[in-house]
N, C-alpha and C positions, 0 to 999 in steps of 0.2 A: 117337863122329862127333863131331867137333868143331864148339864153338857159334862163332859169328864176333862180335867186341867192335865192331859195328858205332856211330858217336856215336850216343850217347843222344838228343840232340835232333833226328837225321835218323829220316825213315820208313824201315822196314829196305825194303831194293833187292828186287824180285821177278826171281831169276835168270828166263831164258828157256826155254822147254819146249823138248829139240833144245838145249839150250846149258849158256851158265853165266855166272857174272861170277867177274871177278878183282878185288879189292876190297883197297887200302892205306890208311892212313891217314898224312897228313905235314901237321905243323903244326894240327890241329887241324881239319883238311881232307877227308874220304872221297873216294877216284877210286874207281871201279869200271870196269873195260871190259868190255862185253858179249861172251861169245864163243857161236858157232854149232860145232856138232860136222858131221861130214861129213854131205853129202848133205842141207846146210841154209842157208839164207844170209837175211840180214836182209831185214825187210819195205821198211825205205827205205833210203836210202843213205845211208850212214856211214862212206866214206873216209876222210874230212876230220876225221870225230868219232870217236876212239880212244878214247876214256870220256865218262863222265859226273860230276859233282860234287856235292857236298852239305855246308854249313859255313858260317861265316857269313856269308861273300861272297855265298852265294846266300838268304840267310833260311832257312837251314837245310830246303831242297824239293832234290829232285833237279832237274838239269838234262836233259829227257828231250821226245823228241820225239814221246811219245806222251801220250794221254789218261790220266790217272793216275798220280799221280807217283809211284807205286814200282813199276812197271814200267821198266824201261831201253832192251827191246828187247825185237822177236818174232823167232825162226827160225823159216823156214816152208819144206818141201822145196824142196828144186832140185838139179838137176842143176850147176850152176854157181856156184859162189861170189865172187864179182864186187862186191856193197854195199859191203863192209870190205876194213879193212886185211890184209893178209896175214897181220898175227900175231893176228887176232882170230877165226881158227879152229882147232879141235881139231887137231892132226896129224891123218893119213890114218888110222892104226894107234891112236889115240887117242880116246876119248868124255870127253867133261867126269867122269862117273865114274869109268875108266882110270885121269885125271889126278888126279885127286883120290887116288887109293888111292898112283899111283908116281910124279909128277915135279911134281907141286904148286909146291915151291920153283925148277923152271922159268917156271913161266910167272906167279911172282910176279914172278922176275929180270927178265925180258924185260920185262914193264910196267913195273917201277922205272926200266930203262935208257932206255923208251919216254918218260915223264916227264921223267925230267932231259932227254933229246935236247931238249924244250916247253921248254925253261926252267926249268920246276919245280926248286927245292932238296930235292934228295931227304935230306937229313942227317939232316932231323928226325922223319924215318920213326919210324913204330910199330910194332916189330916184331910185337908183342902182339894187333894189329887188322890182321895179315895173312890172308887169307880168299881161297879159290875155294868159291863157291856151284854147285851143278849144280841146273837146273830138272828136272820131272818131268813 
């Protein structure tokens, strides 16, 4: 099992049950994108919030809508997946655990492209800290 190299100053983020989080570290800031498995959706509308961050700019706490600073999102049973961006859900044929085993690099690359689209300079990306964590 892969150990995630989180920023030591940040509390370790918790992956949602029935989903997971994809995390990358760029210029000493950690970015984590919560994702839900098929059949689940986020408890809060987070279409405009693709990811949460933790670093010096946030005082080393996670930017999260939930109480308890380590829980970044909650995935609840749902027929429709409408609360998050399209990329915030694992593919129909793949849960978080399946993705972790077979297609983790794809999800990491997608997230890095999304961060770049939001104007974040990903050139200072620490590949050693790339991580996908599944919730239980």
